N, C-alpha and C positions, 0 to 999 in steps of 0.2 A: 861743367865740364869734368870728362874722366882724362885724368891724368897718369900713363902707364910709367913705373918706375922701372929700372934695369932688368928685374927681376922678375916682371911681370912677363917680358919676353920670352924669359926661358920657360914658363910655366904655360904661355901658348904655344911654342914650339912643342913642348911634350903632350900638350891634348892633341895638337893636330899630327902627332907621330901616327903614321901610317899603321902599325902596329895596334896602336892603341883606338885609332877609327875603326878598323876591322873588327876589335874585340867589343867595342860598343854597337856594330851594326850587327854582330851576330845575337851580343845577348840582346837587342831589341827584338830579332826574329824567335828567339828561343823564348823570350816573354810575351810574344804576340801570339806564338802557337800553343804556349804553355793555358795562356787565358782563353783562346778560341777552344781548345780539347774540353778546358773544364766546363767553359758555358754550355758546350755540347752535351754534357754528362749532364748538368743541371737542368737545362731548360724544358726537358720531357719531364722532369718531375714539378717544375713551376706549371707546365700547361694543364698537368695531369691536378693539379692542386685547385686550381681554377676553379677547371671545369666539372670538378665534382663538389663545388658549391655553388656556381652558377649556371645558369644557361650557356649554349654555344655563342650568342650573341652578345650576351653580357661580360663573358670571360673574354673576349676577344676584345671587345671594348674597354675594357679596364686595364686588360696588358697592354695594347695603343697605347692608352691615356699614360700609364706609368711610363711607359718609353722615351714618349714625348715630355713628359714632366721633367723625368730623371735626366736627358740629355740636356734641356732648358738650363737646370740646375746644374750640370757641369757644368758648359760655356759660361754660364754667370760667373761661376766661382774663379774657372780660368781668368775672364774678363776683368774681374775683380782684383786679383793679385796682381796681371799685368798692368793695368792703370795706376796701382800705387808703385810700381817701381819705374815703368819707363814712358807712363803719361797716358791719357786717353786716346791720344789723336795717332799714337804708333800701334796702340793697343786696337783701335778700327780697324785701320787700314791692314794689320797684319792678321787678324780672325777672317776680316772679308776676303783676303787677298786667297787664305786657304780654304774657306769654305766656297768661294767661287771655282778652285783648281779641284778641288774634289768633285764639287759638282759638274763639272765640265767634261771631266775624265770617264765619269758613271753616265753623263748623258753620251758622250761619245760611245760609247759600247751600246748603249741601249738604243740608239738609232740606227747604228749598224749592225746590231745582234740579227734582225730577221733576215738580213740579204745573206750573210753568213750564215745560218741556218739552211737556208734555202740550198746555198750553194755546198756545205757540209755533206749535207743529208740527201742531195740529190731531189729536192721535193718539186712535186709536181701535182699539178691540180687534176682533180678526179672528177668528173662529171656525176657517176653514181653516188661519190660518197658525200658530194655537194649535196645532194638531193637528199641524203639521210641527216645532212649537219642542219640543210633549213627544215627538214622535218620535226627534229628535237627544239629548234630553236623557235618554230611557232609556240612547240606546245610551251615552251619556257618564258614566251613574251618578248623574245628577243629581235625586234623589228628588223635590224641588219647583220644576218648572218655573217661570220668571218668566210675567209675563202678556207674550202677544204682542198687539204694536202696529202698526199701518200707520201710519204718517205722510205729510206732504203735503211733500214735497222732492226735488229732484233724487236720482239715485240713490246709496243709501247705507244704511247700518247702524249701530245702537250699542246700547251696553246700559247700563243706568243704575238707580237707585233707591235705595233706603237700607229700614231697619228699620221705620221710620214708614209709609214709602208703596210699601212692597212692592218686589218686583224687576221690571224689564220688558225686553224685547229688542225694539226698534223698526226696523221694516224699511220702506223709501220704496215705492209702489206701481210705480213706475218700475223698480225694482230687481228687483223679483219677476217685472214683464214681460219684465227684459232676461235672466234667467238660467233655464237649466234646474232641474230640479229637486234634481238631485245638487249642483249649483254652490251653490242657495240653504241646502242642508243643510250645505255648507262654509262659509258667511257665518255661517249662525245659529252654526252649532259655534262659529265666532271668537266671537262676541260671549257664549255662553251660558261660554265660556272664561273670558273676564273678569270672569261672577259667581263660575266657580268656584273662579278663582286670588284672589277678593277684591280687585280691581285697585281698584274704586272708593275704598275703604275705605285701602286700603295706600298710592296715590298721594296720596288727603288727608292723611294722617299725612305722607307723605315731603315733600309740598308745603310744609308747615308747616315744617319745619328750616329752609333758607335763610331764608326770611320772619323769623324770630324773631333769626336772627344778624343779619342785615342791619341791622333796626331796632333793636336793643341797638347795634351798632356806630355806627347816624347820631347815636343817642341821646348816644353817648360822644361822638362828633364835635364835637357842639353844646355839651356840657357842656364839654367841653374850650376851646372858643373862649370861651365865656362866662367860666369859670374865670380863663384869660390875661388877659382884659382887663380886671380887677379888680387893682388896687392893695391890697393889705391891708396890716392892721396887722402889726408885729413877731411876732406871734402864726403868721403863715404867710408868713415871708418867701420863700419857695421857690414861693408861687404860681404865679407864671408858669411854671418848668419843671413843677410839677404838671399844668398844666393842659395842657401842650405833651404829656406823655407821656400824659395820659389822651386826646388827639385821637389821636395815634398809634397808643395799643392801638384806638380806634374804628375805624380807617383798618384795621387789621389783622383787625379782627373781618367788617368788610364784605370785605374779600379772602377770609377764610376762607368768606363767605355765598356769594359767586362759586364759590369751590372744590364749597361741598355743590351748589350749582345745577347745574354740570357733572354731577355726580354722579347727581342725579336724574332730569335728561335721558337719560341714558346707561342708566340706570334702568328708565325709562319707554318707551324705545325697545325693549329686551330683553324686556319685557312684552309689545309687542305680535307680537314673534316668538313670544312663548311662547303667545299667542292662537292665532296662524296654526296652531302645531303639533295644538292642539284641533280646530281648523277640518277641518284636514287627517285628522285621526283619525275626525271624524263622517261624513266622505264619503271623500275622498284626498286626497293631495297634489295629484292632477292639477287636480283639481274646484276645489281650492283658487287655485292658479294660475291656472286660467280664469276665474275668478271676478275676480281682482285685476285680469286683465287686461283684461278687459270693461270694468270700470270706469276703468282706465288711459285706454284708447280714448275712452270716451266723454268724461270730462273733458278730454283734450288736445283734442278736436274741437268740444267745446261750451265757450265761453267764457263765458257767461251762467252756465250751472252750476258752472264753476270758481272764477265771480268768487263763487256764493253758498256753496261750502265754505271758500275763503279766508278768507271777511270774518266769518266764525260764530264766534261767541264757544265753542260748542259741539263745533267742529276736531277739539281734541284726544281726542273722544268716539268719531269716526267711522272707519269702518273703511278708509275710505280719505280721503287728507287730501292738501293741494295740494303738488305737488310740482315744479312745472316753473314757474320765474320769468317766461319768456315763450310764449307757445302756438308752436309749431313752425311757422313760416311756410313748412316744405317738408312741411309735415303730408301723410303717403302713405299712411294707413290707409283711406282715401277715405269713402264716405258711409255704409258700412254700420253706421257706428256708431249709426246711426239705428234701426238694425234691431232689434228686441227678441229675435231669436234671430240668432246668428252661428253658422255650421257650423264643428264641431269642427277641420276642418282648417285654416281660416283663423285662428282664433284660436289655434291650438298655433303656427302658424307667427309670430303676434305674438309669443306667449310668448319663443321662441329668440330672438327679434329683440330682446325688451326685457330677455333675460337677459345680453344681451352689451353693452347698453347703458353706458356709464360716466355717473355721476352726479355732477355740479362740485360744490362746497361749498357756493356761494349756493344752489344748487336744494335740498341736503339741508337747509342751515338754516332755509330755507322750510316744512319738513315738520314737523308735529309725530308722524309717522310714520317708520320708516323708509323709503325710498324705495321703489316697486314693484319694479324692477330687483334689487335685493339682497333684498327679499321672496321673490321668484322662486327666485333663487340657493339661498337658505336652506331653500326646501320639496324642494328636489333633494335634499338632505341626508339629508332624514328616509327611514329604511328600511321603514318598516311599509306597509303595501297596505290599501286600502278590504277 
C-alpha cells in the first residue's frame, strides 16, 4: 500500500499545475516533431544503404523484419520494467488497452478513408478508364480489378480502398489528358502494384509499430516523473530512484520508436520502387519514366498544383509527391508543361537531365516518395522490356 505524506500532496499539486502540464505537452510535441524530422532525414539513407547491398526484395524483407524485431524488443523492454514496478496484471492490462486504442483509432480511419476520398475529390466511376484498368490488370495477373475512378485534382493517381469499401484506382482527368495511353498504362500498373503488393494493409500495420512504442515510452516518462515526485513511506524508500529508472526506460522506448520510424519510412520508400517495377512491367520502363518526368515537369512549373499536393493529407498515396523545397527560379523546361501532349524527343531529353540531377537532403526529406531522379535511375536498372 502506498501512503502519501502531507508534502506529497503539494508535489502532486505542483505536477498537475496547468502551466506545468502545458509545458510538458509542448515538450512532448516538440520532441515528437524533432524525432520525426530526423527520421525523415535518415530514412532515405537507410533505404539507399540496403538497396546498394541487396536486391529490392531482400532490402524490403530485411528492413521490414528489423522494424518488427525492434518493435517487439521495445515493447518487451517496457513490459519488463512495468512488471517489476507495478505487477504483471496491471502491465498486461495497460499495454493491451493502449494497443487496442491505437489499433481502433487507425482502423477507424482506414475504414472510413475510401468514402472520404471519394467525397473529397469528387471521384466518379468511368467506363473508359475501367477498360484500361482491366487490360492492365489482365497483363499483371490480377483477376479482380479494382474500380476505376476519375478524380478532380491536379495530375496524379493513387490506389486506395479496403475489404469493406472495395478497391479503387483513381486517376485525375488532367493526368489522362497529359499522358499517352502507354504512359497511362504504366501509371495504372504502378497503382495496381500497390494493390497486388497489399501496400495499404502492410503500411497500416507497419505504421502502428512506432506509434505503440512511442506512446508506451511517453506513458513511462510521465509515470516516472509522478513516481519520483512523491515521498513515500518506508515501504518504498527507493521510490525516487525507481521513478528515475522508469523515466529513463521511457526515454529509451521513445528512442526505439524513433529507430522503428526510420525503418518504416525506409520500407515505405522501397515499396514505391516496388510499385514502379510493376508499372514498368505493365507497359515498359521507358513509359514509366516518361510518365514520371511529365509529372515532374508539370509540378515544377505549376506552383499552385505543387502546393495542392504538398499540403494534402493523402500525398503519401499519390504517384507523385512534393520533392522540391522551392520552385526553381531558373526553370528552363519552358511553357510546354501546360501542353497535354509533349513529344517523345523532348521528354526523353528531360529524363536524361533529371537522371543526372542530384537531390539534396532537405528536398528528399520533404518527399513522401523517392525523388523522381532516383526513380528514373532505378528504372534504368530493370532488364525486362515491354
